[in-house]
C-alpha positions in Angstrom: 114.6 36.6 81.7 115.5 38.0 78.2 113.4 40.7 76.9 114.0 40.3 73.1 110.8 41.4 71.3 108.2 38.3 70.6 106.1 38.4 67.9 103.2 35.7 67.7 101.7 35.4 64.5 99.5 33.3 62.6 96.1 32.4 61.6 92.8 32.2 64.1 94.4 30.1 66.8 96.2 33.4 67.6 92.5 34.6 69.2 93.6 32.4 72.2 96.2 34.9 73.1 93.3 37.9 72.9 94.4 39.4 69.8 93.7 39.6 66.3 95.8 39.3 63.2 93.6 41.7 61.1 94.7 45.2 61.8 92.2 47.9 61.5 93.4 50.3 60.1 96.6 50.3 59.5 99.3 47.9 57.6 101.3 46.1 59.1 101.1 46.5 62.9 102.6 45.3 65.9 99.7 45.0 68.7 99.7 44.2 72.5 98.6 41.4 74.0 96.6 42.0 76.6 97.4 38.5 78.3 101.5 38.8 78.0 104.5 40.4 79.4 105.0 43.9 77.4 107.6 42.3 74.9 105.7 39.7 73.7 103.4 41.8 70.7 101.2 40.2 67.9 101.7 40.7 64.5 98.4 42.3 62.2 97.9 43.4 58.9 94.6 44.4 57.0 94.9 41.9 54.9 95.6 39.1 57.0 96.7 35.4 57.3 95.5 33.9 54.5 97.5 36.0 52.0 101.5 35.4 51.4 101.8 39.3 51.9 100.9 38.8 55.9 103.6 36.8 55.5 106.2 38.6 53.7 105.5 41.6 56.0 106.4 39.7 58.9 109.8 38.4 57.4 110.6 42.4 56.6 109.5 43.5 60.1 111.2 40.4 62.0 114.6 41.5 62.2 116.3 39.9 65.3 112.9 39.3 66.8 111.8 35.5 68.0 108.7 34.2 66.0 106.0 32.3 67.0 104.1 30.9 64.6 100.5 29.2 64.9 99.5 28.0 61.4 96.4 26.8 60.3 95.0 24.4 62.6 91.3 23.6 62.0 91.5 21.9 58.6 90.4 18.8 60.7 87.1 20.6 61.5 86.9 22.6 58.1 87.1 19.2 56.0 86.3 16.2 57.9 84.0 17.7 60.9 80.9 15.7 59.0 81.0 11.9 58.3 81.2 11.2 54.8 79.3 9.1 52.4 82.0 6.3 52.5 83.6 6.3 56.2 87.3 6.2 56.6 89.9 5.8 59.0 93.7 4.8 59.3 96.4 3.7 61.5 98.8 6.7 63.0 102.2 4.9 63.0 103.4 7.0 66.4 99.9 6.2 67.9 98.8 2.5 66.6 97.1 1.8 69.6 94.2 4.2 69.0 91.2 2.0 67.7 89.9 1.8 64.1 86.2 2.0 63.1 85.5 -1.1 61.6 82.6 -0.3 59.4 85.1 2.4 57.6 87.3 2.2 54.6 90.7 1.6 56.1 93.3 4.1 53.9 97.0 4.5 54.5 98.1 7.1 56.9 100.4 8.1 53.5 97.5 9.2 51.8 96.6 11.6 54.5 99.6 13.1 55.0 99.9 13.5 51.4 96.3 15.3 51.3 97.2 17.6 54.6 100.7 17.8 53.1 98.7 20.9 51.0 98.1 23.5 53.4 101.5 23.6 54.4 103.3 24.6 51.3 103.9 28.8 52.1 104.6 27.5 56.2 107.3 25.6 54.3 108.3 29.2 52.4 108.1 31.2 55.6 110.4 29.0 57.8 113.0 29.1 55.0 113.0 32.9 54.6 112.7 33.2 58.7 116.2 30.8 59.0 117.6 32.7 56.9 117.9 35.5 59.5 121.5 36.2 61.2 119.5 36.9 64.5 116.4 36.0 66.2 114.5 32.7 66.6 111.5 31.3 65.1 109.2 28.8 66.8 105.9 26.5 65.7 103.3 26.0 67.9 100.2 23.2 68.1 96.8 24.4 67.9 94.7 23.1 70.4 93.2 19.0 70.4 89.7 18.7 69.1 87.2 18.8 71.1 85.7 15.6 72.1 82.3 15.6 73.0 79.9 15.4 70.5 76.9 16.5 71.9 78.6 19.6 73.7 80.4 20.0 69.8 76.5 20.2 67.9 75.4 22.5 70.3 78.5 25.1 69.5 77.9 24.4 65.9 74.7 25.1 65.6 75.5 28.8 66.5 78.6 29.1 64.4 78.2 30.8 61.0 80.7 28.6 59.4 79.2 25.3 60.4 76.0 26.7 59.2 76.9 27.6 55.5 78.8 24.5 55.2 76.1 22.3 56.0 73.9 24.5 53.4 76.2 23.6 51.4 76.5 19.9 51.8 72.3 19.8 52.4 73.0 18.5 55.5 70.5 19.3 58.9 72.8 20.5 61.3 71.0 19.3 64.4 70.8 15.3 62.7 74.2 15.6 60.9 76.4 12.6 61.7 79.6 14.1 62.9 83.2 12.0 62.3 84.5 9.6 64.7 85.7 11.9 67.3 89.1 9.4 67.1 89.5 10.1 63.4 89.2 13.9 64.4 92.2 13.0 66.8 93.8 11.0 64.2 93.7 13.8 61.7 95.2 16.3 64.3 98.0 14.1 65.1 99.1 13.7 61.7 99.0 17.9 61.1 101.3 18.4 64.0 103.4 15.8 63.4 104.3 17.2 59.8 104.6 20.5 61.5 106.8 19.5 63.7 108.8 17.6 60.8 108.9 21.3 59.1 109.7 23.0 62.1 112.9 20.0 62.2 113.8 20.9 58.6 114.2 25.0 58.9 115.9 24.3 62.5 112.6 26.4 64.1 111.8 25.3 68.1 108.6 23.4 67.9 106.3 24.1 71.0 103.6 21.1 72.1 99.8 21.7 73.5 100.4 21.8 77.1 99.7 18.9 78.9 97.7 20.6 81.7 94.7 21.3 78.8 94.4 17.6 77.0 92.4 14.8 78.8 93.6 11.4 79.1 92.3 10.6 75.8 94.2 13.6 73.8 91.1 15.9 73.9 91.2 19.3 75.0 89.3 19.7 78.4 86.3 21.7 78.4 87.3 24.4 80.7 89.4 25.2 78.0 87.4 25.5 75.2 86.2 28.9 73.1 82.4 28.6 72.6 83.2 27.4 68.6 83.9 24.6 67.4 88.0 24.1 67.2 89.6 27.3 69.2 90.7 27.6 73.0 89.7 30.3 75.2 91.6 32.7 76.9 92.3 30.2 79.8 93.9 28.3 77.1 96.2 31.4 76.1 97.5 31.9 79.5 98.6 28.5 79.4 100.3 28.1 76.3 102.0 31.6 76.4 103.5 30.1 79.6 104.9 26.8 77.8 105.7 29.4 74.6 107.8 31.2 77.2 109.2 28.5 79.2 110.2 26.7 76.0 111.8 29.8 74.3 114.3 30.2 77.6 115.5 26.7 78.2 
């Protein structure tokens, strides 16, 4: 097995590997990952991944390293966890068997794709820049599928400051607020990752799917891989995903 440096970078879903993309006292930093072999490292800056400077620093430090990116991945929760005043649904072309909410307004998948594309503009630029390197590969990694148990999800949401603040802004009582249908959350996740794969293909990057062993028969994240929050996978998920990533890199 090659021991070329592997750098894992990205937004909050890197926490499944037990490291943070925010450096505490220096910028930038190549940091150890507790669950990974020594040649696999995390990338962190004091600014963090929501600023373009994080990605500029990554590109500067990438050299001939293999890069693994976890890009956002929780848009379906930040925007659509709560049921909208006018509920909507859509058909996913790649998964037409997924049921529709009959009382919802049916919108075209193209409208959902157009909306989600706005979160990927900077990723397009990052992948283009990384593809210009003379050596080193790039991989885009799926983030975990949504959590399908609404009762358990609500319990987690009640303890999460982001959703407490979000509910307050919307004038909602978290204990009573209606959640969007779980199948809608799954469809939104599927669209996000179709778009990610299309960008990866466009720039010649590898694409790593979420590990099958962590997904239940309906397509949701199995409870044993849940972090104690609304959207993230835990360290058990991180071990599975790391193994999936490394196997993809050595095919």
